[in-house]
Phi, psi and omega in degrees: 000125179281176187297328177300307185293318177297325183289320175290337170301301184300314184302312183293329178283328168304315178299319181292322178301319175298321183294314183305309182298325180291317179299322175308304181295325173300314180303301186294327181295317183295325178286331201046042182199142172142192185235088184291319195298304181290340177283323183287330186283340181257357190299327181285320181294314180292332177291316177302319183287308187284341187252348184221300190281316193286137167286091191221155175222102180297344174271358172216077184293343182261013180308123185304324186272002178301151171290145173269135176237118185235120174268100184283337173278074189298337178301334181278020193293340169306327173293318176295312174306313184299317179302307175307312182289325182288335173280355178091016187280338170205165181299148179298331182297337182292335181300323177297349185257020179307132179059018181272156172307125181070009172301148172275001181243089177278171178295338173230125190300135182235115178301328180291340173260334187246123180296135176095352180280130178268346183207152171271123178226173180139327174280104196297136185100338182285347182294325177306311180299319182292316178303312185295322180298314183300317183284332175296316172303318176298320177291318189288332191260357181071023183283149183260009183283153170251145176257123182250126179238130185247111183260147167274148180285330175306318192288347179290357172297331188279127179293346179285337177298324182274331170299317175289327174302321181284331180291321180304318175298311183311308184272011177049049187285079176278004173260021177246121183236108174263136176237123178269117174281087201266070192265353175077005176227151171229187179315315192268348184149203186283144187295327182290348180255328182290304176204100179304136184235004178278152001277110189300307181302315177300327179293315177297321172297322175294339175266017172064041168260148169288131187238131163245152172235132190219168168277109185289007178233009179259104188302310184302320183285326175301308187295314181295328180277333171296318179297322179284330176294318179298324177269355171302133173241149175106334187214156167291158182238138170244137177249109181272102179267107186288126181220176187240124180289135183074025185306133180103342184239109185311311187283349180263334185300129180061023181247105187308325180302343177263020174293315183220060181215137189259143190285148172281182187295321181294314181298322182296313179307318184291317186300312178298318181302317184286321172305318184281338187263359178296143174283000000 
């Protein structure tokens, strides 16, 4: 791909990420419930996967050879739902039903209800085990799919993450790519105060993973690193993505209070204005 084509590719992905962020805010505002901070921090990574990197078919969501995408930090599902709707897994109108009774879009994602979901998540830490299982299935069946796992940095406090990380090395699951949404905040405060996890890269390396560190909002770097991770052989891969909680909305950025809070009308209008004016 030449520089001109790649530039157009990245420009298109940035536009898609803005649309994903806009839908996140629309959903949470209408529901007056949800988790905007962590949904916004992971929006660029999810966009890169669903609109570019992942091998998927919205017309055939159960295609056996599809890549698997697992959002372990399930409370950030507005980002997941926005990507799925924009890619055509279900009508856009469904986004207005977030968290309503009998909606297919619950506050934590349920694979049995929502087309396109590869896992039911929300119990923090469990996504790593699910991803290891999915990657091991691919290995045992000779399938060529990649499993993409998105982890929150706060959920790395859970011991089950590291048990599963050890298993990923044991079985040489180089079809597994984990991305840590490293925004530095969790429900109760800063992650390095709640339960320090540094040196995080060294921890994954000690579990015999290949580790990359990136700017989780630089779309070109996200795409390039995901491509390298997908093609890497011999080890599972972890991408530590430095992100900003509430990215794209000035009054939400790096504010713990926006972990699980809906904007009022004035805040909603300001949020949309800032998202739409972003470069």
